[in-house]
ZAKEKE-354517 format. One record per atom (N, C-alpha, C): residue in three letters; residue number from 1; x, y, z; atom name. Coordinates in nm, 2 decimals. Each point is the difference from the previous one (the first is absolute). Layout:
# ZAKEKE-354517
node rest ALA nr NUM c1 X c2 Y c3 Z atom CA;
...
END
This chain:
# ZAKEKE-354517
node rest GLN nr 1 c1 0.07 c2 -0.15 c3 -0.02 atom N;
node rest GLN nr 1 c1 -0.08 c2 0.14 c3 0.04 atom CA;
node rest GLN nr 1 c1 0.10 c2 0.13 c3 0.03 atom C;
node rest VAL nr 2 c1 -0.03 c2 0.07 c3 -0.10 atom N;
node rest VAL nr 2 c1 0.02 c2 0.18 c3 0.03 atom CA;
node rest VAL nr 2 c1 0.07 c2 0.08 c3 0.13 atom C;
node rest GLN nr 3 c1 0.10 c2 0.01 c3 0.02 atom N;
node rest GLN nr 3 c1 0.06 c2 0.04 c3 0.10 atom CA;
node rest GLN nr 3 c1 0.08 c2 0.14 c3 0.00 atom C;
node rest LEU nr 4 c1 -0.02 c2 0.09 c3 0.08 atom N;
node rest LEU nr 4 c1 0.06 c2 0.09 c3 -0.01 atom CA;
node rest LEU nr 4 c1 0.06 c2 0.02 c3 0.12 atom C;
node rest VAL nr 5 c1 0.12 c2 0.01 c3 0.04 atom N;
node rest VAL nr 5 c1 0.04 c2 0.06 c3 0.16 atom CA;
node rest VAL nr 5 c1 0.08 c2 0.11 c3 -0.01 atom C;
node rest GLU nr 6 c1 -0.02 c2 0.14 c3 0.02 atom N;
node rest GLU nr 6 c1 0.12 c2 0.11 c3 0.05 atom CA;
node rest GLU nr 6 c1 0.05 c2 0.01 c3 0.13 atom C;
node rest SER nr 7 c1 0.14 c2 0.04 c3 -0.04 atom N;
node rest SER nr 7 c1 0.08 c2 0.01 c3 0.13 atom CA;
node rest SER nr 7 c1 0.06 c2 0.11 c3 -0.04 atom C;
node rest GLY nr 8 c1 0.07 c2 0.07 c3 0.08 atom N;
node rest GLY nr 8 c1 0.10 c2 0.13 c3 0.04 atom CA;
node rest GLY nr 8 c1 -0.04 c2 0.09 c3 0.06 atom C;
node rest GLY nr 9 c1 -0.13 c2 0.03 c3 0.07 atom N;
node rest GLY nr 9 c1 -0.06 c2 0.09 c3 0.02 atom CA;
node rest GLY nr 9 c1 0.01 c2 0.04 c3 0.20 atom C;
node rest GLY nr 10 c1 0.03 c2 0.11 c3 0.05 atom N;
node rest GLY nr 10 c1 0.03 c2 0.03 c3 0.10 atom CA;
node rest GLY nr 10 c1 0.04 c2 0.15 c3 0.01 atom C;
node rest LEU nr 11 c1 0.01 c2 0.03 c3 0.13 atom N;
node rest LEU nr 11 c1 0.05 c2 0.15 c3 0.06 atom CA;
node rest LEU nr 11 c1 0.10 c2 0.09 c3 -0.06 atom C;
node rest VAL nr 12 c1 0.00 c2 0.09 c3 -0.07 atom N;
node rest VAL nr 12 c1 0.09 c2 0.12 c3 -0.05 atom CA;
node rest VAL nr 12 c1 -0.04 c2 0.14 c3 -0.01 atom C;
node rest GLN nr 13 c1 0.09 c2 0.05 c3 0.02 atom N;
node rest GLN nr 13 c1 0.01 c2 0.13 c3 0.06 atom CA;
node rest GLN nr 13 c1 -0.08 c2 0.08 c3 -0.19 atom C;
node rest PRO nr 14 c1 -0.06 c2 0.10 c3 0.06 atom N;
node rest PRO nr 14 c1 0.03 c2 0.14 c3 -0.14 atom CA;
node rest PRO nr 14 c1 0.12 c2 -0.01 c3 -0.07 atom C;
node rest GLY nr 15 c1 -0.02 c2 -0.03 c3 -0.12 atom N;
node rest GLY nr 15 c1 0.13 c2 0.05 c3 -0.11 atom CA;
node rest GLY nr 15 c1 0.07 c2 -0.14 c3 0.01 atom C;
node rest GLY nr 16 c1 -0.02 c2 -0.11 c3 0.07 atom N;
node rest GLY nr 16 c1 0.01 c2 -0.14 c3 -0.04 atom CA;
node rest GLY nr 16 c1 -0.06 c2 -0.05 c3 -0.12 atom C;
node rest SER nr 17 c1 0.09 c2 -0.13 c3 -0.03 atom N;
node rest SER nr 17 c1 -0.02 c2 -0.11 c3 -0.10 atom CA;
node rest SER nr 17 c1 -0.04 c2 -0.14 c3 0.07 atom C;
node rest LEU nr 18 c1 -0.12 c2 -0.07 c3 -0.08 atom N;
node rest LEU nr 18 c1 0.01 c2 -0.11 c3 -0.01 atom CA;
node rest LEU nr 18 c1 -0.02 c2 -0.09 c3 -0.07 atom C;
node rest ARG nr 19 c1 0.05 c2 -0.10 c3 -0.01 atom N;
node rest ARG nr 19 c1 -0.05 c2 -0.11 c3 -0.15 atom CA;
node rest ARG nr 19 c1 -0.10 c2 -0.11 c3 0.06 atom C;
node rest LEU nr 20 c1 -0.11 c2 -0.02 c3 -0.06 atom N;
node rest LEU nr 20 c1 -0.12 c2 -0.07 c3 0.04 atom CA;
node rest LEU nr 20 c1 0.04 c2 -0.10 c3 -0.12 atom C;
node rest SER nr 21 c1 0.01 c2 -0.16 c3 0.07 atom N;
node rest SER nr 21 c1 -0.07 c2 -0.16 c3 -0.15 atom CA;
node rest SER nr 21 c1 -0.08 c2 -0.04 c3 0.03 atom C;
node rest CYS nr 22 c1 -0.02 c2 -0.04 c3 -0.16 atom N;
node rest CYS nr 22 c1 -0.17 c2 -0.08 c3 0.04 atom CA;
node rest CYS nr 22 c1 0.08 c2 -0.14 c3 -0.09 atom C;
node rest ALA nr 23 c1 -0.02 c2 -0.10 c3 0.06 atom N;
node rest ALA nr 23 c1 0.08 c2 -0.12 c3 -0.02 atom CA;
node rest ALA nr 23 c1 -0.17 c2 -0.07 c3 -0.06 atom C;
node rest ALA nr 24 c1 0.00 c2 -0.04 c3 -0.17 atom N;
node rest ALA nr 24 c1 -0.14 c2 -0.04 c3 -0.04 atom CA;
node rest ALA nr 24 c1 0.03 c2 -0.18 c3 -0.03 atom C;
node rest SER nr 25 c1 -0.11 c2 -0.11 c3 0.06 atom N;
node rest SER nr 25 c1 0.02 c2 -0.11 c3 -0.05 atom CA;
node rest SER nr 25 c1 -0.17 c2 -0.06 c3 -0.05 atom C;
node rest GLY nr 26 c1 0.05 c2 -0.10 c3 -0.05 atom N;
node rest GLY nr 26 c1 -0.14 c2 -0.06 c3 -0.09 atom CA;
node rest GLY nr 26 c1 -0.08 c2 0.08 c3 -0.15 atom C;
node rest PHE nr 27 c1 0.10 c2 0.06 c3 -0.05 atom N;
node rest PHE nr 27 c1 -0.02 c2 0.01 c3 -0.15 atom CA;
node rest PHE nr 27 c1 0.12 c2 0.08 c3 -0.05 atom C;
node rest THR nr 28 c1 0.01 c2 0.00 c3 -0.13 atom N;
node rest THR nr 28 c1 0.10 c2 0.00 c3 -0.10 atom CA;
node rest THR nr 28 c1 0.00 c2 0.21 c3 0.04 atom C;
node rest PHE nr 29 c1 0.10 c2 -0.02 c3 0.09 atom N;
node rest PHE nr 29 c1 0.02 c2 0.19 c3 0.05 atom CA;
node rest PHE nr 29 c1 0.01 c2 0.04 c3 -0.15 atom C;
node rest SER nr 30 c1 0.10 c2 -0.04 c3 -0.09 atom N;
node rest SER nr 30 c1 0.07 c2 0.12 c3 -0.12 atom CA;
node rest SER nr 30 c1 -0.13 c2 0.03 c3 -0.09 atom C;
node rest ASN nr 31 c1 -0.12 c2 -0.10 c3 0.03 atom N;
node rest ASN nr 31 c1 -0.12 c2 0.06 c3 -0.09 atom CA;
node rest ASN nr 31 c1 -0.07 c2 0.12 c3 0.03 atom C;
node rest TYR nr 32 c1 -0.01 c2 0.07 c3 0.14 atom N;
node rest TYR nr 32 c1 -0.06 c2 0.07 c3 0.09 atom CA;
node rest TYR nr 32 c1 0.06 c2 0.07 c3 0.02 atom C;
node rest GLY nr 33 c1 -0.08 c2 0.18 c3 -0.05 atom N;
node rest GLY nr 33 c1 -0.02 c2 0.09 c3 0.09 atom CA;
node rest GLY nr 33 c1 0.01 c2 0.00 c3 0.15 atom C;
node rest MET nr 34 c1 0.05 c2 0.08 c3 0.05 atom N;
node rest MET nr 34 c1 0.02 c2 0.03 c3 0.15 atom CA;
node rest MET nr 34 c1 -0.04 c2 0.12 c3 0.05 atom C;
node rest SER nr 35 c1 -0.05 c2 -0.01 c3 0.11 atom N;
node rest SER nr 35 c1 -0.01 c2 0.16 c3 0.06 atom CA;
node rest SER nr 35 c1 -0.01 c2 0.02 c3 0.18 atom C;
node rest TRP nr 36 c1 0.03 c2 0.07 c3 -0.02 atom N;
node rest TRP nr 36 c1 0.02 c2 0.06 c3 0.19 atom CA;
node rest TRP nr 36 c1 -0.09 c2 0.07 c3 0.00 atom C;
node rest TYR nr 37 c1 -0.10 c2 0.01 c3 0.12 atom N;
node rest TYR nr 37 c1 -0.11 c2 0.09 c3 0.06 atom CA;
node rest TYR nr 37 c1 0.05 c2 -0.01 c3 0.11 atom C;
node rest ARG nr 38 c1 -0.03 c2 0.15 c3 0.06 atom N;
node rest ARG nr 38 c1 0.02 c2 0.02 c3 0.19 atom CA;
node rest ARG nr 38 c1 -0.14 c2 0.07 c3 0.01 atom C;
node rest GLN nr 39 c1 -0.04 c2 -0.08 c3 0.15 atom N;
node rest GLN nr 39 c1 -0.15 c2 0.06 c3 0.06 atom CA;
node rest GLN nr 39 c1 0.10 c2 0.03 c3 0.18 atom C;
node rest ALA nr 40 c1 -0.05 c2 0.17 c3 0.04 atom N;
node rest ALA nr 40 c1 0.03 c2 0.07 c3 0.08 atom CA;
node rest ALA nr 40 c1 -0.15 c2 -0.01 c3 0.08 atom C;
node rest PRO nr 41 c1 0.06 c2 0.02 c3 0.13 atom N;
node rest PRO nr 41 c1 -0.10 c2 -0.01 c3 0.12 atom CA;
node rest PRO nr 41 c1 -0.16 c2 0.10 c3 -0.05 atom C;
node rest GLY nr 42 c1 -0.08 c2 -0.06 c3 0.03 atom N;
node rest GLY nr 42 c1 -0.12 c2 0.07 c3 -0.05 atom CA;
node rest GLY nr 42 c1 -0.07 c2 0.07 c3 -0.17 atom C;
node rest LYS nr 43 c1 0.11 c2 -0.06 c3 -0.10 atom N;
node rest LYS nr 43 c1 0.01 c2 0.04 c3 -0.12 atom CA;
node rest LYS nr 43 c1 -0.05 c2 -0.11 c3 -0.09 atom C;
node rest VAL nr 44 c1 -0.01 c2 0.04 c3 -0.14 atom N;
node rest VAL nr 44 c1 -0.03 c2 -0.12 c3 -0.05 atom CA;
node rest VAL nr 44 c1 0.13 c2 -0.05 c3 -0.12 atom C;
node rest ARG nr 45 c1 0.02 c2 -0.15 c3 -0.03 atom N;
node rest ARG nr 45 c1 0.13 c2 -0.03 c3 -0.03 atom CA;
node rest ARG nr 45 c1 0.02 c2 0.05 c3 -0.17 atom C;
node rest GLU nr 46 c1 0.12 c2 0.02 c3 0.01 atom N;
node rest GLU nr 46 c1 0.03 c2 0.12 c3 -0.12 atom CA;
node rest GLU nr 46 c1 0.10 c2 -0.07 c3 -0.08 atom C;
node rest SER nr 47 c1 0.02 c2 0.01 c3 -0.14 atom N;
node rest SER nr 47 c1 0.07 c2 -0.04 c3 -0.06 atom CA;
node rest SER nr 47 c1 0.18 c2 0.06 c3 0.02 atom C;
node rest VAL nr 48 c1 0.08 c2 -0.06 c3 -0.01 atom N;
node rest VAL nr 48 c1 0.16 c2 0.08 c3 0.01 atom CA;
node rest VAL nr 48 c1 0.06 c2 -0.04 c3 -0.12 atom C;
node rest ALA nr 49 c1 -0.01 c2 -0.15 c3 -0.08 atom N;
node rest ALA nr 49 c1 0.12 c2 -0.01 c3 -0.10 atom CA;
node rest ALA nr 49 c1 -0.06 c2 -0.11 c3 -0.08 atom C;
node rest TYR nr 50 c1 -0.02 c2 0.00 c3 -0.11 atom N;
node rest TYR nr 50 c1 0.02 c2 -0.13 c3 -0.02 atom CA;
node rest TYR nr 50 c1 0.12 c2 -0.01 c3 -0.14 atom C;
node rest ILE nr 51 c1 0.02 c2 -0.15 c3 -0.04 atom N;
node rest ILE nr 51 c1 0.13 c2 -0.06 c3 -0.12 atom CA;
node rest ILE nr 51 c1 -0.05 c2 -0.08 c3 -0.06 atom C;
node rest ASP nr 52 c1 -0.05 c2 0.03 c3 -0.11 atom N;
node rest ASP nr 52 c1 -0.02 c2 -0.14 c3 -0.11 atom CA;
node rest ASP nr 52 c1 0.08 c2 -0.09 c3 -0.03 atom C;
node rest PRO nr 53 c1 -0.04 c2 -0.13 c3 -0.07 atom N;
node rest PRO nr 53 c1 0.04 c2 -0.10 c3 0.01 atom CA;
node rest PRO nr 53 c1 0.19 c2 0.00 c3 -0.01 atom C;
node rest THR nr 54 c1 -0.02 c2 0.08 c3 -0.15 atom N;
node rest THR nr 54 c1 0.15 c2 0.03 c3 -0.03 atom CA;
node rest THR nr 54 c1 0.15 c2 0.08 c3 0.10 atom C;
node rest GLY nr 55 c1 -0.09 c2 0.04 c3 0.10 atom N;
node rest GLY nr 55 c1 0.08 c2 0.11 c3 0.08 atom CA;
node rest GLY nr 55 c1 0.05 c2 0.09 c3 -0.05 atom C;
node rest LYS nr 56 c1 -0.05 c2 0.07 c3 -0.16 atom N;
node rest LYS nr 56 c1 0.06 c2 0.09 c3 -0.03 atom CA;
node rest LYS nr 56 c1 -0.12 c2 0.12 c3 -0.01 atom C;
node rest SER nr 57 c1 -0.15 c2 -0.05 c3 0.03 atom N;
node rest SER nr 57 c1 -0.08 c2 0.19 c3 0.02 atom CA;
node rest SER nr 57 c1 0.00 c2 -0.03 c3 0.16 atom C;
node rest THR nr 58 c1 -0.05 c2 0.14 c3 0.06 atom N;
node rest THR nr 58 c1 0.01 c2 -0.03 c3 0.13 atom CA;
node rest THR nr 58 c1 -0.12 c2 0.14 c3 0.02 atom C;
node rest THR nr 59 c1 -0.08 c2 0.03 c3 0.08 atom N;
node rest THR nr 59 c1 -0.07 c2 0.07 c3 0.02 atom CA;
node rest THR nr 59 c1 -0.01 c2 0.06 c3 0.17 atom C;
node rest TYR nr 60 c1 -0.03 c2 0.13 c3 0.05 atom N;
node rest TYR nr 60 c1 0.06 c2 0.03 c3 0.13 atom CA;
node rest TYR nr 60 c1 -0.17 c2 0.08 c3 0.04 atom C;
node rest SER nr 61 c1 -0.06 c2 0.03 c3 0.17 atom N;
node rest SER nr 61 c1 -0.06 c2 0.09 c3 0.00 atom CA;
node rest SER nr 61 c1 0.09 c2 0.13 c3 0.03 atom C;
node rest GLY nr 62 c1 -0.10 c2 0.10 c3 -0.04 atom N;
node rest GLY nr 62 c1 0.09 c2 0.15 c3 -0.02 atom CA;
node rest GLY nr 62 c1 0.11 c2 0.00 c3 0.11 atom C;
node rest SER nr 63 c1 -0.06 c2 -0.02 c3 0.16 atom N;
node rest SER nr 63 c1 0.03 c2 0.00 c3 0.13 atom CA;
node rest SER nr 63 c1 0.12 c2 -0.05 c3 0.01 atom C;
node rest VAL nr 64 c1 0.05 c2 -0.11 c3 -0.10 atom N;
node rest VAL nr 64 c1 0.14 c2 -0.08 c3 0.07 atom CA;
node rest VAL nr 64 c1 0.08 c2 0.05 c3 -0.12 atom C;
node rest GLU nr 65 c1 -0.03 c2 0.01 c3 -0.11 atom N;
node rest GLU nr 65 c1 0.09 c2 0.00 c3 -0.12 atom CA;
node rest GLU nr 65 c1 0.08 c2 0.11 c3 -0.01 atom C;
node rest GLY nr 66 c1 0.15 c2 -0.07 c3 0.00 atom N;
node rest GLY nr 66 c1 0.08 c2 0.06 c3 0.03 atom CA;
node rest GLY nr 66 c1 0.10 c2 -0.07 c3 0.09 atom C;
node rest ARG nr 67 c1 -0.09 c2 -0.02 c3 0.11 atom N;
node rest ARG nr 67 c1 0.05 c2 -0.06 c3 0.14 atom CA;
node rest ARG nr 67 c1 0.03 c2 -0.16 c3 -0.03 atom C;
node rest PHE nr 68 c1 -0.15 c2 -0.04 c3 -0.04 atom N;
node rest PHE nr 68 c1 0.01 c2 -0.16 c3 -0.03 atom CA;
node rest PHE nr 68 c1 0.04 c2 -0.10 c3 -0.08 atom C;
node rest THR nr 69 c1 0.08 c2 -0.09 c3 -0.01 atom N;
node rest THR nr 69 c1 0.00 c2 -0.05 c3 -0.10 atom CA;
node rest THR nr 69 c1 -0.03 c2 -0.16 c3 0.01 atom C;
node rest ILE nr 70 c1 -0.08 c2 -0.06 c3 -0.10 atom N;
node rest ILE nr 70 c1 -0.02 c2 -0.15 c3 0.02 atom CA;
node rest ILE nr 70 c1 0.11 c2 -0.04 c3 -0.15 atom C;
node rest SER nr 71 c1 0.00 c2 -0.10 c3 0.03 atom N;
node rest SER nr 71 c1 0.05 c2 -0.10 c3 -0.07 atom CA;
node rest SER nr 71 c1 -0.02 c2 -0.14 c3 0.02 atom C;
node rest ARG nr 72 c1 0.03 c2 -0.12 c3 -0.08 atom N;
node rest ARG nr 72 c1 -0.02 c2 -0.14 c3 0.03 atom CA;
node rest ARG nr 72 c1 0.11 c2 -0.10 c3 -0.04 atom C;
node rest ASP nr 73 c1 0.03 c2 -0.09 c3 0.02 atom N;
node rest ASP nr 73 c1 0.10 c2 -0.07 c3 -0.07 atom CA;
node rest ASP nr 73 c1 -0.06 c2 -0.18 c3 0.02 atom C;
node rest ASP nr 74 c1 -0.02 c2 -0.04 c3 -0.08 atom N;
node rest ASP nr 74 c1 -0.11 c2 -0.11 c3 -0.07 atom CA;
node rest ASP nr 74 c1 0.10 c2 -0.15 c3 0.00 atom C;
node rest ARG nr 75 c1 0.13 c2 0.04 c3 0.08 atom N;
node rest ARG nr 75 c1 0.08 c2 -0.13 c3 0.01 atom CA;
node rest ARG nr 75 c1 -0.05 c2 0.01 c3 0.13 atom C;
node rest LYS nr 76 c1 0.02 c2 0.07 c3 0.12 atom N;
node rest LYS nr 76 c1 -0.08 c2 -0.01 c3 0.09 atom CA;
node rest LYS nr 76 c1 -0.13 c2 0.03 c3 0.07 atom C;
node rest ASN nr 77 c1 -0.13 c2 0.01 c3 -0.14 atom N;
node rest ASN nr 77 c1 -0.10 c2 -0.03 c3 0.04 atom CA;
node rest ASN nr 77 c1 -0.01 c2 0.15 c3 0.09 atom C;
node rest SER nr 78 c1 0.05 c2 0.07 c3 0.00 atom N;
node rest SER nr 78 c1 -0.03 c2 0.12 c3 0.08 atom CA;
node rest SER nr 78 c1 -0.02 c2 0.17 c3 -0.05 atom C;
node rest VAL nr 79 c1 -0.10 c2 0.01 c3 0.08 atom N;
node rest VAL nr 79 c1 -0.01 c2 0.20 c3 -0.06 atom CA;
node rest VAL nr 79 c1 0.04 c2 0.03 c3 0.12 atom C;
node rest TYR nr 80 c1 0.07 c2 0.16 c3 -0.02 atom N;
node rest TYR nr 80 c1 0.06 c2 0.10 c3 0.10 atom CA;
node rest TYR nr 80 c1 -0.05 c2 0.11 c3 -0.04 atom C;
node rest LEU nr 81 c1 0.01 c2 0.11 c3 0.16 atom N;
node rest LEU nr 81 c1 -0.05 c2 0.10 c3 -0.01 atom CA;
node rest LEU nr 81 c1 0.15 c2 0.09 c3 0.01 atom C;
node rest GLN nr 82 c1 0.06 c2 0.06 c3 -0.02 atom N;
node rest GLN nr 82 c1 0.08 c2 0.10 c3 0.05 atom CA;
node rest GLN nr 82 c1 -0.05 c2 0.09 c3 0.09 atom C;
node rest MET nr 83 c1 -0.03 c2 0.04 c3 0.07 atom N;
node rest MET nr 83 c1 -0.07 c2 0.18 c3 0.06 atom CA;
node rest MET nr 83 c1 0.11 c2 0.09 c3 0.12 atom C;
node rest ASN nr 84 c1 0.01 c2 0.04 c3 -0.10 atom N;
node rest ASN nr 84 c1 0.13 c2 0.14 c3 0.06 atom CA;
node rest ASN nr 84 c1 -0.08 c2 0.15 c3 0.00 atom C;
node rest SER nr 85 c1 0.04 c2 0.05 c3 0.13 atom N;
node rest SER nr 85 c1 -0.02 c2 0.15 c3 0.03 atom CA;
node rest SER nr 85 c1 -0.15 c2 -0.01 c3 0.07 atom C;
node rest LEU nr 86 c1 0.02 c2 -0.13 c3 0.10 atom N;
node rest LEU nr 86 c1 -0.12 c2 0.03 c3 0.04 atom CA;
node rest LEU nr 86 c1 -0.06 c2 0.06 c3 0.10 atom C;
node rest THR nr 87 c1 -0.15 c2 0.01 c3 -0.01 atom N;
node rest THR nr 87 c1 -0.04 c2 0.12 c3 0.09 atom CA;
node rest THR nr 87 c1 -0.13 c2 -0.04 c3 0.07 atom C;
node rest PRO nr 88 c1 -0.03 c2 0.06 c3 0.13 atom N;
node rest PRO nr 88 c1 -0.12 c2 -0.10 c3 0.10 atom CA;
node rest PRO nr 88 c1 -0.14 c2 0.01 c3 -0.11 atom C;
node rest GLU nr 89 c1 0.00 c2 0.05 c3 -0.10 atom N;
node rest GLU nr 89 c1 -0.11 c2 -0.05 c3 -0.10 atom CA;
node rest GLU nr 89 c1 0.03 c2 -0.09 c3 -0.11 atom C;
node rest ASP nr 90 c1 0.11 c2 -0.08 c3 0.07 atom N;
node rest ASP nr 90 c1 0.02 c2 -0.11 c3 -0.07 atom CA;
node rest ASP nr 90 c1 -0.03 c2 -0.15 c3 0.07 atom C;
node rest THR nr 91 c1 -0.01 c2 0.04 c3 0.13 atom N;
node rest THR nr 91 c1 -0.09 c2 -0.09 c3 0.10 atom CA;
node rest THR nr 91 c1 -0.13 c2 -0.07 c3 -0.02 atom C;
node rest ALA nr 92 c1 0.05 c2 -0.15 c3 -0.02 atom N;
node rest ALA nr 92 c1 -0.17 c2 -0.12 c3 -0.03 atom CA;
node rest ALA nr 92 c1 0.06 c2 -0.11 c3 -0.03 atom C;
node rest VAL nr 93 c1 -0.07 c2 -0.09 c3 0.00 atom N;
node rest VAL nr 93 c1 0.01 c2 -0.11 c3 -0.04 atom CA;
node rest VAL nr 93 c1 -0.03 c2 -0.03 c3 -0.17 atom C;
node rest TYR nr 94 c1 0.17 c2 -0.10 c3 -0.05 atom N;
node rest TYR nr 94 c1 0.03 c2 0.02 c3 -0.11 atom CA;
node rest TYR nr 94 c1 -0.02 c2 -0.14 c3 -0.04 atom C;
node rest PHE nr 95 c1 -0.08 c2 0.00 c3 -0.12 atom N;
node rest PHE nr 95 c1 -0.11 c2 -0.12 c3 -0.07 atom CA;
node rest PHE nr 95 c1 0.07 c2 -0.03 c3 -0.11 atom C;
node rest CYS nr 96 c1 0.04 c2 -0.11 c3 -0.02 atom N;
node rest CYS nr 96 c1 0.06 c2 -0.09 c3 -0.17 atom CA;
node rest CYS nr 96 c1 -0.13 c2 0.00 c3 -0.09 atom C;
node rest TYR nr 97 c1 0.00 c2 0.00 c3 -0.08 atom N;
node rest TYR nr 97 c1 -0.11 c2 -0.06 c3 -0.05 atom CA;
node rest TYR nr 97 c1 -0.03 c2 -0.04 c3 -0.17 atom C;
node rest ARG nr 98 c1 -0.03 c2 -0.06 c3 -0.01 atom N;
node rest ARG nr 98 c1 -0.02 c2 -0.10 c3 -0.18 atom CA;
node rest ARG nr 98 c1 -0.12 c2 0.03 c3 -0.04 atom C;
node rest PRO nr 99 c1 -0.02 c2 0.14 c3 -0.08 atom N;
node rest PRO nr 99 c1 -0.08 c2 0.06 c3 -0.07 atom CA;
node rest PRO nr 99 c1 -0.11 c2 -0.15 c3 -0.08 atom C;
node rest ARG nr 100 c1 0.07 c2 -0.05 c3 -0.06 atom N;
node rest ARG nr 100 c1 -0.10 c2 -0.13 c3 -0.09 atom CA;
node rest ARG nr 100 c1 0.01 c2 -0.09 c3 0.12 atom C;
node rest GLY nr 101 c1 -0.14 c2 -0.04 c3 0.01 atom N;
node rest GLY nr 101 c1 -0.03 c2 -0.05 c3 0.11 atom CA;
node rest GLY nr 101 c1 -0.04 c2 0.02 c3 0.09 atom C;
node rest GLY nr 102 c1 0.03 c2 0.13 c3 0.10 atom N;
node rest GLY nr 102 c1 -0.01 c2 0.12 c3 0.08 atom CA;
node rest GLY nr 102 c1 0.03 c2 -0.15 c3 0.09 atom C;
node rest TYR nr 103 c1 0.11 c2 0.03 c3 0.06 atom N;
node rest TYR nr 103 c1 0.12 c2 -0.12 c3 0.12 atom CA;
node rest TYR nr 103 c1 0.09 c2 0.16 c3 0.06 atom C;
node rest TRP nr 104 c1 -0.07 c2 -0.06 c3 0.16 atom N;
node rest TRP nr 104 c1 0.11 c2 0.08 c3 0.06 atom CA;
node rest TRP nr 104 c1 0.08 c2 -0.01 c3 0.15 atom C;
node rest GLY nr 105 c1 0.07 c2 0.04 c3 0.02 atom N;
node rest GLY nr 105 c1 0.10 c2 -0.08 c3 0.10 atom CA;
node rest GLY nr 105 c1 -0.08 c2 0.08 c3 0.11 atom C;
node rest GLN nr 106 c1 0.08 c2 -0.04 c3 0.13 atom N;
node rest GLN nr 106 c1 -0.06 c2 -0.01 c3 0.11 atom CA;
node rest GLN nr 106 c1 0.06 c2 0.17 c3 0.03 atom C;
node rest GLY nr 107 c1 0.09 c2 0.04 c3 -0.01 atom N;
node rest GLY nr 107 c1 0.02 c2 0.11 c3 0.03 atom CA;
node rest GLY nr 107 c1 0.18 c2 0.07 c3 0.09 atom C;
node rest THR nr 108 c1 0.02 c2 0.05 c3 0.00 atom N;
node rest THR nr 108 c1 0.11 c2 0.09 c3 0.07 atom CA;
node rest THR nr 108 c1 0.00 c2 0.13 c3 0.04 atom C;
node rest GLN nr 109 c1 0.02 c2 0.05 c3 0.16 atom N;
node rest GLN nr 109 c1 0.00 c2 0.05 c3 0.02 atom CA;
node rest GLN nr 109 c1 0.12 c2 0.14 c3 -0.04 atom C;
node rest VAL nr 110 c1 -0.06 c2 0.15 c3 -0.01 atom N;
node rest VAL nr 110 c1 0.17 c2 0.06 c3 -0.02 atom CA;
node rest VAL nr 110 c1 -0.08 c2 0.14 c3 0.09 atom C;
node rest THR nr 111 c1 0.13 c2 0.00 c3 0.07 atom N;
node rest THR nr 111 c1 -0.01 c2 0.15 c3 0.13 atom CA;
node rest THR nr 111 c1 0.05 c2 0.07 c3 -0.05 atom C;
node rest ILE nr 112 c1 -0.05 c2 0.10 c3 -0.03 atom N;
node rest ILE nr 112 c1 0.12 c2 0.16 c3 0.01 atom CA;
node rest ILE nr 112 c1 -0.08 c2 0.07 c3 0.12 atom C;
node rest SER nr 113 c1 0.14 c2 0.03 c3 0.05 atom N;
node rest SER nr 113 c1 0.00 c2 0.06 c3 0.12 atom CA;
node rest SER nr 113 c1 0.10 c2 0.04 c3 0.09 atom C;
node rest SER nr 114 c1 0.05 c2 0.10 c3 0.04 atom N;
node rest SER nr 114 c1 0.13 c2 0.04 c3 0.09 atom CA;
node rest SER nr 114 c1 -0.01 c2 0.00 c3 0.17 atom C;
END
């Protein structure tokens, strides 16, 4: 069955960086586009970034463009989210998502605080 397992979350000071990972299994990873979403307390889950199956096309939400980078390694069946210049507004649970079929990971908490 499809499984998506996120890791790499934590507590970081403003201005810091984190790299999230999502390990995928149960499907042919290289055939699928992948996304990262996030949900802050009391807010709607929002799309953060998307990468197409080839890895050559990416899109970002306006709030993270220029600070976050999505990438993938098909040899490791993994998708990553490099997050730089973090602010308290980036505090949220971050989810890995496979749009085709609608599969979610369990999420990883990212907290930005001094």
